[in-house]
C-alpha positions in Angstrom: 2.2 -21.5 -1.2 2.4 -24.3 1.3 3.9 -23.7 4.6 5.7 -26.1 6.9 3.6 -27.6 9.7 6.3 -26.9 12.3 9.4 -28.6 13.4 9.2 -32.2 14.7 11.1 -34.0 17.5 14.9 -33.1 17.4 16.8 -36.2 16.3 19.9 -37.5 18.1 23.1 -36.3 16.6 24.7 -38.9 14.2 27.9 -40.6 15.2 29.7 -38.9 12.3 28.6 -35.4 13.4 31.3 -32.6 13.2 33.3 -32.4 16.3 33.0 -29.4 18.5 35.1 -26.4 17.2 34.9 -27.5 13.6 33.3 -25.0 11.2 29.5 -25.6 11.0 27.9 -25.8 7.6 26.9 -22.6 5.9 23.3 -21.5 6.8 20.7 -21.9 4.1 20.1 -18.9 1.8 17.0 -16.9 2.2 14.2 -16.7 -0.3 12.7 -13.2 -1.1 9.9 -11.7 -3.1 10.4 -8.3 -4.7 7.3 -6.2 -5.5 7.0 -3.0 -7.5 4.6 -0.6 -6.0 2.6 1.5 -8.4 0.0 -0.5 -10.5 1.4 -3.7 -9.0 0.3 -3.3 -5.4 -1.4 0.0 -5.5 -3.7 1.2 -8.4 -2.2 4.2 -10.2 0.7 6.3 -9.2 1.2 6.8 -5.5 3.2 9.9 -6.0 0.3 11.6 -7.6 -1.7 11.2 -4.3 1.2 12.4 -2.3 1.7 15.4 -4.6 -2.0 16.3 -4.1 -1.7 16.3 -0.4 1.4 18.4 -0.5 -0.4 20.8 -2.9 -3.2 21.1 -0.3 -0.5 22.2 2.1 0.9 24.8 -0.3 4.1 23.0 -1.0 3.6 24.1 -4.6 1.5 25.7 -7.3 -1.7 24.8 -9.2 0.4 24.4 -12.4 2.6 21.8 -10.7 -0.4 19.8 -9.5 -1.8 19.8 -13.1 1.5 18.4 -14.4 1.2 15.6 -11.7 -2.4 14.9 -12.7 -1.4 14.6 -16.4 1.4 12.3 -15.4 -1.2 10.1 -13.5 -3.6 10.0 -16.4 -0.9 9.1 -18.9 0.5 6.5 -16.4 -2.8 4.8 -16.0 -3.5 4.8 -19.7 -0.1 3.9 -21.2 2.2 2.8 -18.4 5.6 4.2 -17.4 7.8 6.4 -19.6 11.3 7.1 -18.2 11.4 10.6 -19.6 8.2 11.5 -17.9 9.4 10.1 -14.6 12.7 11.9 -14.8 10.9 15.2 -15.4 8.5 14.5 -12.4 11.5 13.6 -10.3 13.5 16.8 -11.0 10.5 18.9 -10.4 9.5 17.1 -7.1 13.1 17.4 -5.8 13.1 21.1 -6.3 9.7 21.4 -4.7 10.7 19.6 -1.4 14.2 21.4 -1.1 14.2 23.0 2.4 11.2 21.0 3.7 11.3 18.8 6.8 11.7 15.0 6.3 9.4 14.5 9.4 6.7 16.7 7.8 6.7 14.9 4.4 6.7 11.6 6.2 3.6 12.5 8.4 1.8 13.7 5.3 2.7 10.4 3.7 1.2 8.6 6.6 -2.1 10.5 6.1 -2.1 9.8 2.4 -1.7 6.0 3.0 -4.5 6.0 5.5 -7.0 8.0 3.6 -6.2 7.0 0.0 -3.5 4.4 -0.8 -4.8 1.8 1.7 -8.2 1.8 -0.3 -6.4 1.3 -3.7 -4.5 -1.9 -2.9 -5.2 -4.7 -5.2 -6.7 -7.6 -3.1 -5.1 -10.2 -5.2 -1.7 -8.7 -4.9 -2.2 -8.4 -1.1 -3.0 -12.1 -0.9 0.0 -13.0 -2.8 2.2 -10.8 -0.7 0.7 -12.4 2.5 1.4 -15.9 1.0 5.1 -15.1 0.7 5.2 -13.9 4.2 3.5 -17.0 5.5 6.0 -19.2 3.6 8.7 -17.5 5.6 10.0 -15.3 2.7 11.4 -11.9 3.0 9.1 -9.4 1.1 10.6 -6.3 -0.3 9.1 -3.3 -2.0 11.2 -1.9 -4.8 9.8 1.5 -6.2 10.9 4.9 -7.5 8.9 6.3 -4.7 10.9 8.2 -2.1 12.3 5.7 0.3 10.5 7.2 3.3 7.1 6.6 1.5 8.2 3.1 0.4 9.2 2.1 3.9 6.0 3.6 5.3 4.0 1.4 2.9 6.2 -1.6 3.8 5.5 -1.1 7.6 1.7 -0.9 7.0 1.7 -4.1 4.8 3.8 -5.8 7.3 6.8 -6.6 4.8 10.5 -6.9 5.4 11.5 -3.3 4.0 11.6 -1.3 0.9 14.1 0.0 -1.6 13.4 3.4 -3.0 14.7 6.7 -4.3 16.8 8.4 -1.7 16.5 12.2 -1.5 19.4 13.8 0.3 18.7 15.5 3.6 20.9 17.3 6.1 19.9 18.1 9.8 16.4 16.7 8.9 15.7 18.9 5.8 15.7 17.9 2.2 18.5 19.5 0.0 16.7 19.0 -3.4 19.4 16.5 -4.4 19.4 12.8 -5.0 21.7 10.2 -3.3 22.6 7.8 -6.2 20.2 7.0 -8.8 16.5 7.1 -9.0 15.3 3.6 -8.1 13.9 2.8 -11.5 14.8 0.5 -14.3 18.3 -0.9 -14.1 18.8 0.8 -10.8 16.1 -1.6 -9.4 18.0 -4.5 -10.6 21.3 -3.2 -9.0 19.5 -2.5 -5.9 18.0 -6.1 -5.7 21.4 -7.6 -6.3 23.2 -5.5 -3.7 20.4 -6.4 -1.2 20.7 -10.0 -2.0 24.3 -10.1 -1.2 23.8 -8.1 2.0 20.9 -10.4 3.1 22.2 -13.7 1.8 19.2 -14.1 -0.5 19.2 -16.8 -3.2 17.9 -14.8 -6.2 17.5 -18.1 -8.2 14.9 -19.2 -5.6 13.3 -15.8 -5.3 10.4 -14.0 -6.9 9.9 -10.6 -8.5 6.7 -8.8 -9.6 6.2 -5.6 -11.7 3.7 -4.0 -14.1 6.0 -2.3 -16.6 8.6 -3.0 -19.1 10.9 -0.9 -16.9 10.6 -3.7 -14.3 12.0 -6.4 -16.6 15.7 -5.9 -15.4 14.6 -6.4 -11.9 12.5 -9.5 -12.7 15.3 -11.0 -14.7 17.6 -11.0 -11.5 15.3 -13.8 -10.0 14.5 -17.3 -10.8 10.7 -16.7 -10.6 9.7 -13.6 -12.5 6.0 -12.7 -12.8 4.4 -9.6 -14.3 1.3 -8.3 -12.3 -1.2 -6.2 -14.1 1.2 -5.7 -17.1 1.0 -2.9 -19.5 0.8 -3.8 -23.1 4.6 -3.8 -23.8 5.4 -6.0 -20.7 2.5 -8.3 -21.6 3.9 -8.9 -25.0 7.5 -9.4 -23.6 6.2 -11.9 -21.0 4.3 -13.8 -23.5 7.3 -14.0 -25.8 9.7 -15.4 -23.0 7.1 -17.6 -21.4 6.7 -15.7 -18.0 3.6 -16.4 -16.1 1.2 -13.4 -15.7 -1.0 -12.4 -12.8 -4.0 -10.2 -13.5 -5.7 -8.6 -10.5 -7.5 -5.6 -12.1 -10.6 -7.6 -12.7 -12.1 -10.5 -14.5 -12.7 -8.6 -17.8 -10.0 -6.6 -19.5 -12.7 -4.4 -21.0 -14.1 -3.5 -17.5 -10.5 -2.8 -16.3 -9.8 -0.5 -19.2 -13.0 1.3 -18.8 -12.1 1.9 -15.1 -8.7 3.2 -16.1 -10.2 5.7 -18.6 -12.7 6.9 -15.9 -9.9 7.4 -13.3 -7.7 9.1 -15.8 -10.5 11.5 -17.1 -11.5 12.2 -13.4 -7.9 13.2 -12.6 -7.7 15.4 -15.6 -11.1 17.0 -14.9 -10.0 17.6 -11.3 -6.8 19.3 -12.6 -8.7 21.5 -14.9 -11.2 22.5 -12.1 -8.1 23.5 -10.0 -6.9 25.8 -12.9 -10.3 27.3 -13.4 -10.8 27.9 -9.8 -7.4 29.6 -9.5 -8.1 31.8 -12.6 -11.5 32.8 -11.2 -9.9 33.8 -7.8 -7.3 35.9 -9.6 -10.0 37.6 -11.5 -12.0 38.2 -8.4 -9.1 39.6 -6.6 -8.4 42.0 -9.5 -12.0 43.1 -9.7 -11.9 43.8 -5.9 -9.1 46.2 -6.3 -10.9 48.3 -8.9 
C-alpha cells in the first residue's frame, strides 16, 4: 500500500474561504483494518497455549488440559465450531473464577514472549504493518479474552483490540461474561459500534479472518479478505468473489502436513499428561501399601 510522501507547502487561503466563526467542514472519516487473531495472525488457537501455561501453574486439572488439546487439534484440522467454542468458553470462565486479573495478564505476557510471538505468520505481519504505514487504524477482533487481545495488540503495535470481556470485581474474575462472547455476529456488532465511536468509514476499511464465523465481520467493510481460510470460508469467498490471502506456505500439501503434525503433537502431549498423571497416582497408592 502506498503512503504519502509528506505534506507540501501550505497554500494561501482562497478568497472564498469560510469566515471566522463559521462551522468548519467535517473531518475526513478514518480508515481501519480489522484482523481476527487465531489462524489469521497466529498459527493455531492462542487460548490453547494460554491454557497450557495456566495448567502448569495448577489453575486446573489434567483432564481440562486434555480437553483444550483436543480443541486445538480439531481447530487446526477443521476450523472453528461454535459449539466447541461455547463449551471451551464456559469451562474456561469457571476455571478462572476467583483468580487475579493481574496474574492472568502476567501469564499471558509470558506466553506471548515464549510461544505466540514465534507463531505469527510473517505474511500477515507484513500486511498489518502496511496498514499501519498507510495511516490506518488496526484493530484485533477475537474471541480471546480482551486482556490477552490487548496484550497482543500492544506487542504488534496496533491501535487496540476487541475481545471477550470476562467480568471482574476488585481485580478478580467472577466467572461471568460481560455481554456476548466476541465471536460470529458479535464481532460484526463490535466492529460497527467501534466504527461509530472512532468515526471509521467502514466502506473504505478492511477485514481479515480465517473462518466462516468471520464472514459477518468481513461483510461490514468494503474490503473483505480471508487469510488462511478453512475449507468452508474458501468456498464462500470464491462464490462471492472475495480475494484470498494464503500465508501458510507455497504448497497447500505442505501446509496440511504441518497442520496434521501439529495436531497429532498436541494430542500426543495431552495423552502423555494423562499417562503421567495415572502413573503418579499408581505410584502414590503403592507407596501407601
